[in-house]
N, C-alpha and C positions, 0 to 999 in steps of 0.2 A: 728809444729811451734813452737816456744818458749813460753811457756806461763806461766812461773814462772821467766820473766826478769821484773820485776816492772813496774809500771807506765811509765816511760821514755820511754822505746823500746816500750810499749803496744802503746801509744799515739803517736810516730812518726812512728811505721809501720802502722797504721790505717790511717796516714794522708798521708804516702806516697802511700798506695793502691789507697785510696779515690782521691787523686790529678789525678794519672795515671788514674782512670779510667774516671773522668771529662774531659781530655785531649783526651781519646781516644774517648769519645762520642760526645764530641765537634767538631770532626774531623776539618774541614778545616774552620770553623764557618761561612760558607754562611748563608749570610740574617738575621745575626743578627746585635744588636744594637752594641755589642762590650764592651760598658763603664756602670755600672751603680753605684749608692749609695743607703745609706739607714743610716738615722739616728732614732733609737729605743729606745724608754724609756720603761724601766720594775721597776715598782717600783723605787726605789731611784736612779737607775742605769740609765745612757744614754750614748749609745755608736754610734759611726759613723764608717761607712764600705763604702769604694771606692774601684771599680774594675775595671780594663781594662783586657780583655780576647784577652791580644796583643801577646800570645806566647812567650812570656818573662817574665820569672818569677822573681819575686821580690816581697820583702816584708818589709812594718818599719811599725812594731806594737808596740803600747802602752796600755798595759792590766791594769798597775797599780796592778797586781797581785803575781808581785814576792815578794817571803815570805809569802804570804796569802795560807791559805788552802781554797779549793773548794772542799765541803764534805771530801772526802778523798784523792784527789787530788790534788799535790801541784800546786799552782795557775801559776807559769812560765811556767807549760806545756801545758797551754792554750796559751801562746805566741808561743811556740816552734811548735803547734799543727798548728797555722796559718801559720806561717812561711814554714814549711816542706809542708803544702798542697798547698802554691802559688808556692815554687819552682818546686814541682811534677806536677802542673796543666798548668804551664808556664802561670802565671796570675799575674798580677801587683796588690799586696791588699795593701792597706792602713787600717788600723784597730786601733780604738784609744777609749780608755775611757773616757768620756768627764765628768763624774760625777759618784758618787756613794760610799755607803760605804759596801755594801754585798760582798762579792766574789762572791757568787752565782750567786747574779742578774747581777752584771758585766760581769761575764761569760756568763750568759744566752742572755743579751743583743748584745753581740759582736756574739753569735752563728745566733741569730735571723738576726741582720743587715746583716751578711754575706750572708746569705739566702737570704733576701729580696734585695740586692745590684747585688746578682748573678742573680735572677730572672729579675730583670731589663736588665741586659746586655745581657743575652741570648734572650730577646724577638725580634720578628721578627721585622726588622726595616722596617714600610710601605715605605719609601721614597727612600730605596735601595735592592728591593726585589732580593735573590737569590745572590747578591753579596758578595765580601770578604769583609768586611768593613777594608780597607787598601790601601793608594794610592800605595803600592808597590804590591800588589795582592795577598800576600800573607799572614797570621800571624804565620808563622812558626818559628818565632824569626830573 
């Protein structure tokens, strides 16, 4: 693969690969809750993420990291990663940094909030075991 292309293509390619793997692993989403959310504090930062494993990729992302650096990574790529992951995994993703100063803490809080929101969305739904969580009977888009 292209290993000397810079941060942008590396971040984008990883997001695409992870999104496609997530979508494949999700299958028909039978028996899951489908939606989840998390508000995560990390030192000075506070991030909110809500997801819907809907089969329709969409992202609304406010990282407040444009123009900042997260270590050696341009901060705008955090938002680009989340957007690319959402489109490829076909999830509806809303992510927002609510507070914070440190770019590192903002990025980390977003990632942890995404993980917790996805965990909630993927949990088995005890009220609808084995069913596809949609009135349409499919989450394929």
